C-alpha positions in Angstrom: 11.4 -5.0 3.8 8.1 -3.2 3.0 5.5 -4.8 0.7 5.0 -3.4 -3.1 2.0 -1.9 -2.3 3.5 0.9 0.7 5.9 1.7 -2.2 2.9 1.8 -4.8 1.4 4.1 -2.5 4.0 6.4 -1.5 4.7 6.6 -5.4 1.0 7.4 -6.3 0.8 10.1 -3.7 4.0 11.6 -5.2 2.6 11.3 -8.7 -0.8 13.0 -7.6 1.0 15.8 -5.9 3.0 16.6 -9.0 -0.1 16.4 -10.9 -2.2 18.5 -8.7 0.6 21.3 -8.2 -1.5 24.0 -10.1 -4.7 22.8 -8.5 -6.2 20.9 -11.5 -5.4 17.8 -13.5 -5.1 18.2 -17.3 -6.0 15.8 -20.0 -2.5 15.3 -21.2 -1.4 14.6 -17.6 -4.3 11.8 -17.4 -3.5 10.6 -20.7 0.3 10.2 -19.9 -0.8 8.6 -16.6 -3.1 6.2 -18.4 -0.8 5.2 -20.9 2.3 4.3 -18.7 0.5 2.6 -15.9 -1.9 0.6 -18.1 -1.8 -2.9 -16.8 0.2 -2.1 -13.8 -0.5 -2.9 -10.0 0.2 0.8 -9.3 -2.9 2.0 -11.2 -5.3 1.2 -8.4 -3.4 3.3 -6.1 -2.9 6.3 -8.2 -6.8 5.8 -8.9 -7.4 6.2 -5.3 -5.6 9.7 -4.9 -7.4 10.8 -8.1 -10.7 9.9 -6.9 -10.1 11.4 -3.5 -9.5 14.8 -5.1 -7.5 15.7 -2.3 -5.8 19.5 -3.2 -3.5 19.8 -0.1 -0.6 17.4 -0.9 2.9 18.9 -0.7 5.3 17.9 -3.3 8.2 18.2 -0.9 6.4 16.3 2.0 5.6 13.5 -0.8 9.2 13.3 -1.8 10.5 12.9 1.7 7.8 10.2 2.5 8.6 8.5 -0.6 12.4 8.6 -0.1 11.6 7.3 3.6 9.4 4.5 2.3 11.9 3.3 -0.4 14.8 3.4 2.0 12.8 1.2 4.3 12.2 -1.0 1.6 15.7 -1.2 0.0 16.5 -1.8 -3.9 13.5 -2.6 -5.9 13.4 -3.4 -9.7 10.3 -1.2 -9.9 12.2 2.0 -9.1 13.1 2.9 -12.7 9.6 2.5 -13.8 8.2 4.5 -11.0 10.6 7.3 -11.9 9.8 7.0 -15.5 6.1 8.0 -14.6 7.3 10.9 -12.6 9.6 12.1 -15.6 6.7 11.4 -18.0 4.4 13.7 -16.1 6.9 16.5 -15.4 7.1 16.7 -19.3 3.6 17.4 -20.0 2.7 19.1 -16.6 1.7 22.8 -16.8 1.5 22.9 -13.0 5.2 22.8 -11.8 6.7 26.0 -11.4 10.6 26.5 -11.3 10.9 25.6 -7.6 8.6 22.5 -8.0 10.6 21.6 -11.2 14.0 21.8 -9.4 12.6 20.0 -6.6 11.6 17.2 -8.8 14.9 17.1 -10.6 16.6 16.9 -6.8 14.4 14.0 -6.0 15.1 12.1 -8.7 18.9 12.5 -8.6 18.9 11.8 -5.0 16.6 8.8 -5.6 19.3 7.5 -8.0 22.2 8.3 -5.9 20.7 6.5 -2.9 19.5 3.5 -5.0 22.4 3.1 -7.3 21.0 0.0 -9.2 18.8 2.5 -11.1 
């Protein structure tokens, strides 16, 4: 079983990849993230990605990485919360094109199927 930190890092990378898909981070996206993660341990991991200002994080690669990390870790009670962050961000994100939106939906569906306790 992997540590929660590995899970948080994988989800933080994925969250950042979704937010930066259009090359910029909007105020709406920042507000949603801040509201949802307030007081949660993942806040530091997400902040690390935002501070790095990386622009070349692939959504598809981040999906695969996150899924692999979670497979290695196994079921976790945090997964619904982490998926909710992705869903909340996708609702306000202006940077997801149709393909990226479909990819996000596929990821969430695959994730829920793999970890059926969600």
